[in-house]
N, C-alpha and C positions, 0 to 999 in steps of 0.2 A: 653847389650847383650840380645838377645832373650832367652827364657827358653831352647829351643833346637836349636842348630845351627849345620847344616850339610853342608859341602862344599867338592865337588869332592870326595865323599866317594866311595871307591872301595874295593871289597873283592874277591880275587881269591884263589883257592886251587887246589892242584894236586890230581888227581884220578888215581890209577893204572889201566893199561889196558893190555890185552894180547889177543892173538889169541886163537881160540878153539883148543882143542886136548891135549893129554898127553905130547907131546914134548914141547909145549908152556908152559904148567903148570910147568914142570921141569925147563925149561929155565928161567922162571920168578923168581925162587928161587935164581938165581945167578945174573941176570941182569933184573931189573925191568924197565918198560917203563911207562911213565905217560903222561896224557894230562891235560892241564890247563883249569879249568872251572871258568868262570866269574859269581859269584853269584850276585854281585852288581857292577854296572858299572858307576862310577863317578856321583852319584846323589847328588843333593843339594836342601835343603829346610830349612825353619825356622818355629818354632812354638812359639807363644807368650803365655804369662800367661793366663790361663783360657780357652784356645782353646780346643775343642773336635774335633779331625780330624780323618777321616776315611782313612785307608791305605789299598788299595785294589789291587788285581791282581790275576792271576791264580796260581795254585800250582807250586812251583819252581820259582816264579818270583823274589824272594829275600826279601819278607816281614819279615819272621821270622829271617833271617840272619841280617837284618837291626835292628830289635828290640833287638837282642842279642848284637849287637855292641853298641847300645844306652844305654843298661843297664849294659854294661861292661863285659859281658860274653865272647865276642869274641874281638880279636884285629884285626882291618882292615888292608888290605894291604897298602893302601894309603888313604889320605884325612884328613880333619880336622873335628873333632866332639867335641862339647861342650854341656853338659847338666847341667843346673844351674851353668854354667861357670866352670865345672869340666871336666877333660878328663875321660870318663867312665871307660876305661880299666885299669886305675890306681887303681880303686876300693878303693878310699879313704873313710874313715869311715863316714865323714860328707856327702859325696855323697850318700852312701848306705842308710843312714838314711832318705833320702829325695825322693827316687825313689822306685818303685815297678814294677815288671813284673809278670803278671798272665797269665798262659797258660791254655786254656780250656782243652787241652789234658792231662795236669798234674797240676790240680789246687792246690794241697797240697803237699808240700815236708815234709821231716822229718819222724819220726817213725809212722807207721800206727796203732800201738798198743795204742797210746795216745788217750784220749778222746779229743773232740773238745775244751773243756774248758782248758784242760791241754796244748793243742797246743797253745792256745791263751796266756796262762800264760808263756809258753816257749818263745813265740815271745816277750812278755813284757820284759823278762830278756835279750834277745839278743839285743833288741833295746833300753834298759834302759828307758822304758816308766814309768814315775812317777805313783804312785798308783792312785792319783786323776785323772790324764789323762786317765789311763787304765780304771777305772770305768766309767768315762764319755763316752769315745769312745766306750767301749764295750756295754753300754746301748743303744747308738744310733744304733750301728751295729745290735744288737739283734732285735731292733724294725724294722729297714729297711729291714733286710734279713730274718726275722722270724726264728731266730736261737734257741729260747728257747727249742724246742723239741730235738735239736741236741747236746746241750752242754755236756750231760752226756754220749754220745755214742762214741764208738771208731771210729776213722777215717776210718778204713778198712771196717766197716759195713755200710758206707754211700752209697747211690745211687750216680750216676754221678751228678745229679742236686743238691743234698745235699752237695756233695764234693765241687761243684763250689761255693755255697753260703758260706760254711765254709772257703774255700780257699780265697775268697775275704775278708772276715772278718779278717783272719789272716794277709793278705797282707796289709790291710788298718788300722790296729790297731794303728800304729804309725803316721798316717795321712801324707802319702807321698805327696809331691808337684807335682810329675810327675808320671803318671801311664801308663804303657804299657800293653795293653790288647790284647792277641793273641787268637783269636777265642773264646771269652768268652761264646758264646751261643751254641757251637758245641755239638750236641747230646742231647740237652735239649728238653723237651716237651713244648707244647705251653704255659702252665701256667708258667713254669720256665723261658722261654724266656721273657715273659712279665714282670715278676718280675725283671729279670736281667737288662732289658732295663730301667725300671723305677728307679732302684737303681743307675745305672751309671749316668743317667741324674740328679738325686737328688744329688749324691755325687759331681758332677761337679759344680752344682749351689751352693751347701752348702759350699764347701771348696775352690772353685776357682782353683782346680787342673788342670793341663794341661794333656790331655789324648790323646794318639795315639792308635787307635783301628783298628785291622785287623779283617775282617769277610768275609765269602763267602755269608752271607745272606744280600742282599741289604736292606732288611727291617731294619736291625740293623743300617746300615749306614744312611739311609734316616731318621730314627727316631732320631738319636743322633747327627749327624754330619752336620755342615754347610759347611765344607770344605773337599775336597777329594784329596788325592794323589793316582794316579794310576801308578803302576809299572808293567812293562812287560819285561820279559827276562833281568831283572836286571837294566833296564833303566827307569827313571822317565818320563812317557809320558804325565801326566796331573797334574796340581796343580791349583785348583780353586773350585768354588761352584758347586752344583749338577746340576743346570740349564745349566751352561756352559759345564759340562761334557756331558749331553744329547745332546747338540748341536754339541759338538766335535765328539761324537761317531756316531751320525746319523744326516746327513744333511736333513732328510726328516721328514714330519709330516703325520699323518693319518687323512684323511678327510672322515668322515662317512656321507653318504647322503641317504635319503629316498625320493621317489617320490610318487605321487598319484597312486592309484590302476589302473592297466591296461596299464600303460605307459611303452613302451619298450625303453631301453636305451643301446647304445653302450658305455659301461663304459670305455673301453680301449682308447676311443678318448679323455678322460679327464685326464687320468693318469694310473699308474701301478695298476692293480687290485689285491688287497690282497685277498679279498673274495667278492663274489657277489651271490645274490639270487634274486628272483622276486621282483622288486621294490626297492631294496636297495643294497648298496655296500660300501666297505671300499677301499679307494684309497690311494696309497702311492705317495705323492707329494713333490717335492723339496721345502724346506722352502721358497725360494725366489719366487716360483710360486704360493704359497697358495692364496694370495689376488686375483690374476687374474683368477685362476681356480675357486675359490669360486664365483666371480662375473659372470663368464661365466655359471656356473651351475644354478645360480639363474635367469639368463636372458633367458636361453634356455630350462629349464625344470620346470615342476610344483613341486617344492621342498616342501615337507611337514615337513622335519626335516633335520638339517645339524649341524655337530659339527666338530671341529678341535682339534686333540689331539696329544701329543707327544707319540712316541712309548714307551712302558714300558722300564724303565731303566734296569730292570731285563733281558729283551730280548737283549738289547744292550750289556750289560756286558757279557751275555752268549756268544754272537757272538765274542766279543773280546777275551774271554778266549779260545774259540775254534780256532779262526783264527789269533789272535794277533792284535796288533795295527798298522795301516798303517803308 
């Protein structure tokens, strides 16, 4: 079995609806009407041991719902799910000892009056981590996450970045084999984001953990993940590598060309003009036409510089989030 197995997963829920006005409000007290919302629509995928996979999509696409099902917080409507060959929502003890879910919006649970060190010791008791393992794991986490200045401070007094670092340490103290990260860099400054990315990459290499990561920052995904799952309106639209995602989202390339001074060019005769100024232009060319267009430019114009680039993945993803996936 793969580490994570998802087949035909579906999650729907009922949301109350009513018309505007006092009459409708009173009527809803006696007779409620509902509409069915599909949060996740029959998605299927598998994750193997040691994979770090990006799980991306616009707000409301179903990412967090899927993570909550995989970690056993929610029970799906239909479908088969196995994580480490356990059914997550049965919440078996051995299953919980091997997985962790960390949410950037709420990185630390439990009493905020505790110090970070007290929270770590509390986690040790809950997961029955032997003293030797506790000391060894804590030492590694302190070094990787720069936790020494935080250990004696109360959780409620920490900044967001500090809470995220402490929350990761608490979640990883027992060395989970599967890690679900939901927006781990949200709201962090540049320094904290860099530290978080380096830590996640190091943890994956060092432990061989399987990681499913959601993020709206494509730099997180590009830095950490070789494989991407793209979900849109609850449906899995893409499962593959970054290069394939770019080709799927945009069938075009950007051809940037510069010609010798004083040469006038009708750029639109070569392709769609993205931008142009005297002597140079950026053209949007269908991928299949790039070789012939490049050859034509070199044959017909005194070209001094020419490059072919993929559109930025950030811009492609932004378009998908605004317009949806065709």
